[in-house]
C-alpha positions in Angstrom: 252.0 112.4 -9.6 253.0 110.1 -12.7 250.9 110.9 -16.0 250.9 107.8 -18.4 251.0 107.9 -22.1 247.9 107.0 -24.0 248.7 104.2 -26.4 246.6 104.0 -29.3 246.2 100.3 -30.9 245.7 100.0 -34.6 242.8 98.2 -36.0 244.9 95.2 -36.4 245.7 95.0 -32.9 242.3 95.7 -31.8 240.8 92.7 -33.9 243.8 90.4 -32.4 242.7 91.2 -28.8 238.9 90.9 -29.4 239.8 87.6 -31.0 242.1 86.7 -28.2 239.3 87.6 -25.8 236.7 85.1 -27.8 239.0 82.1 -27.3 237.9 79.2 -24.8 238.7 79.7 -21.3 240.1 83.5 -22.0 240.1 85.7 -19.0 239.2 89.4 -20.3 240.9 90.6 -17.2 244.4 88.9 -17.8 244.0 90.1 -21.3 243.4 93.6 -20.8 246.4 93.4 -18.2 248.9 91.8 -20.5 248.0 94.4 -23.4 247.7 97.4 -21.0 244.4 98.2 -21.8 241.4 98.8 -19.3 238.8 95.7 -19.3 235.9 97.9 -20.3 238.0 99.2 -23.4 238.1 95.3 -24.6 234.3 95.3 -24.2 233.7 98.4 -26.0 235.9 96.7 -28.8 234.0 93.6 -28.7 230.6 96.1 -29.1 232.3 97.9 -32.2 233.3 94.6 -34.2 229.7 93.1 -33.2 228.7 90.5 -30.9 229.9 87.6 -33.1 233.4 86.3 -32.9 235.8 88.2 -35.0 238.2 86.1 -37.3 241.7 85.3 -36.4 243.9 88.2 -37.7 245.2 87.3 -41.0 248.9 87.4 -41.6 250.6 88.2 -45.1 250.9 84.6 -45.9 248.5 84.5 -48.4 249.9 87.8 -50.5 247.0 89.8 -48.6 248.4 92.9 -46.8 247.2 92.3 -43.2 246.1 96.1 -42.5 243.9 96.3 -45.6 242.2 93.1 -44.5 241.6 94.5 -41.1 240.6 97.7 -42.3 238.2 96.2 -44.7 236.5 94.0 -42.0 236.3 97.1 -40.3 234.4 99.0 -42.9 232.3 96.1 -43.1 231.3 96.1 -39.4 230.7 99.9 -39.8 228.6 99.7 -42.7 226.4 96.9 -40.4 226.3 99.4 -37.4 225.2 102.1 -39.7 222.3 100.0 -41.2 221.3 99.2 -37.5 221.1 102.5 -36.5 219.3 103.5 -39.7 216.5 100.6 -38.9 216.2 101.8 -35.4 215.8 105.4 -36.1 213.1 104.7 -38.7 211.2 102.8 -35.8 211.5 105.6 -33.7 210.0 107.8 -36.2 207.2 105.3 -36.9 206.7 105.5 -32.9 206.6 109.0 -33.1 204.2 109.4 -35.9 201.7 106.8 -34.3 201.7 109.2 -31.0 200.6 112.2 -33.3 204.1 113.7 -32.5 205.7 115.0 -35.8 209.3 113.9 -36.1 211.9 116.4 -36.9 213.2 116.5 -40.3 216.7 115.7 -40.7 
């Protein structure tokens, strides 16, 4: 049995793969095979980066560091996810309170 080493993709590489998967006529299966990634991993990354399409990866042409740009985009998306989860948690607390159940303290 052969053990295959797990590859860790940088945020910039992930954004590039997600961007590629959103292109017209893009086949996620083909993209996954070409990059050596499981198909479901691409869908997880799509969910992580939000349902909207990500912008094309930025190169260093404008004097900006592409890694910094990718990390800034990642932070922005994570902040949006946190906000969505906070709203959902508040809704669940309201439902519990409306049903007479005391929500746990956080």
